[in-house]
N, C-alpha and C positions, 0 to 999 in steps of 0.2 A: 551465358552466365546464369547460374542458379541463384535466384533471389533468396535472401534470408527468410526463414520461417519464423513468424512471430506469434506467440500465444498471448492473448489479452484477456484479462478478467477485471473484476472490481468488487466493491461491496455495496454500491449504491443501486445496483440492479441494471438489467440489460437496456432499459430505456433512458437511463440517466444521460444528461448532456455531456458529462465528463468522459464517459466511455465512448460516446459517439465521436467526440473530438479526437480522442486518443486513437481510435480506429482509423480515422481519416489521415492522421499524421503518420501512423505506422505503415499505411499503404504506400506512402512515398518511399519507404525504405525496403519493404519486403512483402511477401505474401502473408496474409493475416488469417488466423483462426481465433474467433471470439467465443469464449465459454463463460457466461456471466450468470449470476443468480437471477431468478425471475422476479425479484423484488429486493428491497433494501435489507442488507445484512450487516449494517454498521455495528462495530463493537464485538464482532464475532471472533476476533483474534485468529487462532489456529484451529478453531472448532471444526470437528467433523461430525457428520450425521450418523448416529448409531441406533436410533430408536425407531426409525421407519425407512422404507425404501426411498431411493433417489431416482428421479427421472430427468431426462433432458430431451429437448426438442430442437430440430433445425429450424431456424426462422428466416434464413436468407443464404443464398449462394450465388455468387457471380465471380467474374474473373478477379483473382487476387484476394477474394474474401469469402469466408464461410462463417456464419454466426449461429450460435446455439444459446439457448437459455436452459438453466438447470434449477431444480427445486432445492438444491443443497446450499451449502455455505461457499464462500470464496475458495477455501482449501479443498472442499469437495470438487469444485469446478476444475481446479488444477489436476487433481488426482484422476478425475474422470477423463479429462482431455488426454492426459498422458497414457492412460490405461486403455481407452476404448475408441478414441477418435483419431489421433495423429498417427501417421504411418512412419514418421521419423522424429527424432529428437528435435525440438525447436532450438533455433539459434539464440532466441531471446524470449523471456517472459516479461511483460509489463502489466502493471496493475494500476487502475485509476481511470481518469484523473479524479481523485477523491474530492468531494465537496466538503472541505474542512481540513484543518491542520492535522498532520500525523507526526509533528515534531515532538521532541523530548519524550516524556513517559508515554505519550499517546501511542507510540510504536508498539507497545506490548498489548494494547487493547484492539488495535486496528485490524479489521478484516482485510483491508487493502494490503497492509503489510504482512498479514498472516499468509495470504496467497503468495506474496513475494518470497517469504521464508520457505514456503513449501517448494517453490521452484528452486530456490537455493539448495535445499536439502537434496533435490534430485539432480544436482549438478548443472542447473541451468543458469546462464547469465540473467540476472533478474533485477528489475527496477520498479520501485513504487513512486507514482507521481500524485501529489496532492496540492491543493491551493487553499489558502486561509479565507475561504468564502463558502458558507453553508447554503447560500442561495441556489435554488434549482436553476436560476438563470445566470449563474456566475459567468463572468466574462473571462474566457481563457486566451483571448487573442494575443496579449502581450507575452504570455507564458509559452505560446506555441513554438516560437523559433528556438527557445532554450530547450524545450523537450526534444526537438529534432537534433540539436547540437549535442546534448548530453547522451542521447541514444546512440548517435553515430560514433561518438568518442568511446563509449562503452563497448560497442561492437568491435571497434578497431583495436582497442587496448586490452579488452577482456577484464575479468575479475578473478581473484583467487577463489578456489573452491571454498564454499561456506560463507562467502562474503557477497552481499547485495547492496544496492544503493537505495536510500530513503531520501527522496527529493521533494522539498516543499517550497511553494512559491507564496510570496505575500500577495495580498489583495491590492490591486491598483498598479501603480508604476513599479518597474523593476530596474534597479541600478546595475545589476550584474549577478554573478554567481560566487558564492563562498563555500569552499570545502570546510566543513564544520564537524564538531563532535556533538553528541547528544547532551542536551542540557539537563542538569540535575534539578528535579522538582517533583511535585506531586499534586494531585487533585484533593482539595479540601472541602469540607461541608458538602459532601456529595449528594445527600438525600434530604429533600424538603418533606417534612412530616405534615400531612394534611388529613382532613376529616371529610368523608363523602356524605351525601344527603341522608344516608341511613345511619350516620353516626359512627361509621367504621373507619379505623385508621388506615391510611395508605401512604406510600412514599413515592416521590417523583425525583428521578435522577436530575441533579443540578450541580452546583458547586463551581469552583473556579480553579485555574491552574496557578500554583504558587511557585515562582522561580526562586530556587535556593541560591543562585549565583548571578544576580542581575548585573553585576559589574563585569562579568567575564565576556570578552569580545570574540571568543573562538567557538561559541555554541550556536546551535541551530536557532534557538529562540532570539539571540541577539541579531543574527543575520536577518531573520524575518521581520523583527521590529524595526530594523534599519533599512528595509527596502530591498534586501537581497534574497535570491533563491539560496536555500541551504541544501547541500549535498552531503549526507552522512553515510559513510560506509558502515554497514551493520553486519552482524555475524550470527550464525545459528549456534555456535559453541558458547554456552553460557558459563563455562568453567572460569572461575577466578584463579588464574595461575599465580597471582601475586601472593595468595594466602595458602596455596596448596601445601607447601612444605611446612608451614606453621601448623596446619591441621594434622599433618602426619606425625608431629611430635606429641600430640595429645595422648593421654593414657586411655585408649579405647579398646 
């Protein structure tokens, strides 16, 4: 029996604990190829490298596993793997495990989910895994059985073309899994203004997430706040079909 071929990447870099855990778990399911950035690329979204060359290096090969690191972004990693490394289409792309939440509006900034959407665009069954813990020593043990369960169910049932899964886990105990929608909200007061020793102004990214619907119980933010893993089906088609006909009536 041919084992599934699984492509793994992330945005925290090839040495991050999260990708090492994800690699170990995916090796229980199939043969694994890892192509990860050679350092942190958080907040890169779907960025691709256009201003300088990209290089990759093989760092490990053993039965069921080949690992590479790349000088590019998470999206570059997916593109390079599909274009230059893999000799057949992967059965699955997984990205993560991200150190930090990618729920709600974070999905559009996330390099983790940028890679997932790139896989989705190429017709791959794709899942992003994240945990609400930014620590480099984040404890993934409780999350692990759910990752395996969600992955196996996804492989068994498949996903429609253009749809991927954004999976986030709370820090600490987990009560179960909730299928949810993306919460409405935004980041506010995002830049702190400061003065350096030379008297020059600079800005440091900061801010907090403002939930616009804290009473809604069907969102990813509610699930995470209440101890559940959130699974949000996300799509690459950004067209708002509900307003399409209204716009066609404009005098343009």
